[in-house]
PATI-469808 format. One line per 2 residues: number of its first residue (from 1); their letters; for each residue x, z, y of C-alpha. Coordinates in steps of 0.25 Angstrom, whole numbers, padded with zeros to 4 digits, always signed. Each point is the difference from the previous one (the first is absolute). Layout:
BEGIN
NUM	A	X/Z/Y  ...;
This chain:
BEGIN
1	MS	+0000/-0029/+0068  -0005/-0009/-0012;
3	QT	-0015/-0004/-0003  -0006/+0005/-0014;
5	LE	-0008/-0009/-0009  -0013/+0008/+0004;
7	QF	+0002/+0000/+0015  +0004/-0017/-0002;
9	AS	-0014/-0001/-0007  -0008/+0008/+0009;
11	QC	+0005/-0009/+0010  -0004/-0012/-0007;
13	QD	-0014/+0008/-0004  -0004/+0002/+0016;
15	FL	+0007/-0015/+0005  -0011/-0005/-0011;
17	KN	-0012/+0009/+0002  +0001/-0002/+0016;
19	NP	+0002/-0014/+0000  -0004/-0008/-0012;
21	GP	+0004/-0014/-0001  +0014/-0005/+0003;
23	VG	+0000/+0008/+0015  +0002/+0012/-0010;
25	RQ	+0010/-0007/-0010  +0008/-0004/+0011;
27	KV	+0001/+0015/+0005  +0004/+0002/-0015;
29	VE	+0011/-0011/+0001  +0006/+0007/+0013;
31	AL	+0001/+0013/-0008  +0007/-0006/-0010;
33	KS	+0011/-0004/+0005  +0004/+0014/+0003;
35	VL	+0001/+0003/-0015  +0006/-0012/-0004;
37	VD	+0012/+0005/+0008  -0002/+0016/-0003;
39	KE	+0013/+0000/-0009  -0006/+0015/-0006;
41	FI	-0013/-0007/-0003  +0006/-0011/-0006;
43	AK	+0009/+0008/-0008  -0012/+0010/-0005;
45	HI	-0012/-0012/-0002  +0010/-0011/-0008;
47	PP	+0011/+0004/-0007  +0010/-0008/-0007;
49	ST	-0010/+0000/-0013  -0012/-0005/+0008;
51	GE	-0005/-0012/-0008  -0008/-0013/+0007;
53	RE	-0012/+0006/+0003  -0004/+0015/+0002;
55	II	-0011/+0007/+0005  +0002/+0012/+0008;
57	YQ	-0012/+0005/+0006  -0014/-0006/-0002;
59	DS	-0011/+0004/+0010  -0010/+0006/-0006;
61	EL	-0011/-0003/+0012  +0005/-0014/+0005;
63	GF	+0008/-0006/-0014  +0011/-0004/+0008;
65	CI	+0013/+0001/-0009  +0015/+0002/+0005;
67	LV	+0009/-0006/-0009  +0016/-0002/-0002;
69	HH	+0007/-0011/-0007  +0014/-0001/-0005;
71	YL	+0002/-0016/-0005  +0014/-0001/-0005;
73	GP	+0006/-0013/+0001  -0008/-0013/+0004;
75	KS	-0015/+0000/+0001  -0010/-0009/+0006;
77	SD	-0015/-0002/+0000  -0009/-0011/+0001;
79	PH	-0009/-0002/+0010  -0011/+0012/+0000;
81	DH	-0011/+0008/+0008  -0005/+0013/-0004;
83	AH	-0013/-0005/-0002  -0011/+0010/+0007;
85	SW	+0011/+0009/+0005  +0013/+0000/+0010;
87	AI	+0015/+0004/-0001  +0011/+0005/+0008;
89	YG	+0013/-0004/-0003  +0012/+0010/+0005;
91	QV	+0013/-0006/-0004  +0010/+0015/-0002;
93	HG	+0012/-0008/-0006  +0005/-0014/-0003;
95	RT	-0008/-0014/+0006  -0012/-0004/-0004;
97	EM	-0003/-0017/+0003  -0014/+0000/+0003;
99	RD	-0008/-0014/+0000  -0015/+0001/+0008;
101	FE	-0008/-0011/-0006  -0014/-0007/+0004;
103	KV	-0011/-0002/-0009  -0002/-0014/-0003;
105	ED	-0010/+0000/-0014  -0007/+0011/-0002;
107	AS	+0003/+0007/-0014  -0010/+0004/-0011;
109	SD	+0003/+0009/-0013  +0003/-0011/-0007;
111	KP	+0007/-0011/+0009  +0011/+0004/+0010;
113	GK	-0001/-0002/+0015  +0009/-0011/+0009;
115	VR	+0009/+0008/+0010  +0008/-0007/+0009;
117	AT	+0013/+0009/+0009  -0003/+0003/+0015;
119	RS	+0013/+0010/+0001  +0011/+0008/-0004;
121	YA	+0007/+0012/+0003  +0008/+0012/-0003;
123	LT	-0004/+0015/-0003  +0013/+0009/+0002;
125	PG	+0003/+0013/-0002  -0011/+0007/+0012;
127	IA	-0010/-0012/+0000  -0015/+0002/-0003;
129	HL	-0009/-0011/-0002  -0016/+0000/+0000;
131	YN	-0007/-0011/-0010  -0014/+0000/+0001;
133	EG	-0011/-0002/-0010  +0001/-0015/-0004;
135	DL	+0014/-0002/+0007  +0009/-0008/-0010;
137	HA	+0015/+0003/-0001  +0012/+0000/-0009;
139	PE	+0011/+0008/+0000  +0013/-0004/-0007;
141	RK	+0013/+0009/+0000  +0012/-0005/-0004;
143	DS	+0009/+0014/-0004  -0007/+0013/-0002;
145	TT	-0010/+0007/+0010  -0007/+0012/+0003;
147	LI	-0014/+0000/+0006  -0011/+0011/+0004;
149	RI	-0014/-0008/-0001  -0012/+0003/+0004;
151	EG	-0014/-0005/-0008  -0015/+0003/+0005;
153	TD	-0003/+0002/-0014  +0009/+0000/-0013;
155	MS	+0003/-0016/-0002  +0004/+0004/-0015;
157	KV	-0015/+0001/-0002  -0005/-0013/+0008;
159	KR	+0001/-0014/-0006  +0006/-0011/+0008;
161	LK	-0001/-0013/+0001  +0012/-0010/-0002;
163	YE	+0004/-0010/+0011  +0009/-0013/-0001;
165	VI	+0011/-0005/+0012  -0005/-0014/+0004;
């Protein structure tokens, strides 16, 4: 039987309330993996008309958001973190090449920080990955992809600093 958005969001809230920090987030990662392969859930919440960033749930108590993303064609992002928040990326369709970075020089509002790549890996359907506060990463998609992402807060309202690869 397919899970509903309400059931999944409630499960996430329970994990995050009962285990604040990385432990609870990792439990959310494990729960998300089952949603990523739930064909009914995907069909209902990620129709072909889905845009690049759509919030489908925002928790009124904890502030976390569940988003769906559908990227048409290639798309990449510069190295970034999630400021004071965290994010979990879950791959539904396609492949995302992800690179992690270590900070070499801090960023400021008037100067980009410097980062160095430390590892590369692929997010493929059914895979979910947690990025805690300060974790620097950069996704690259060579073709169309679909993701479910969970953010600790609505990142569209957060100013983030820029980083350059050295």
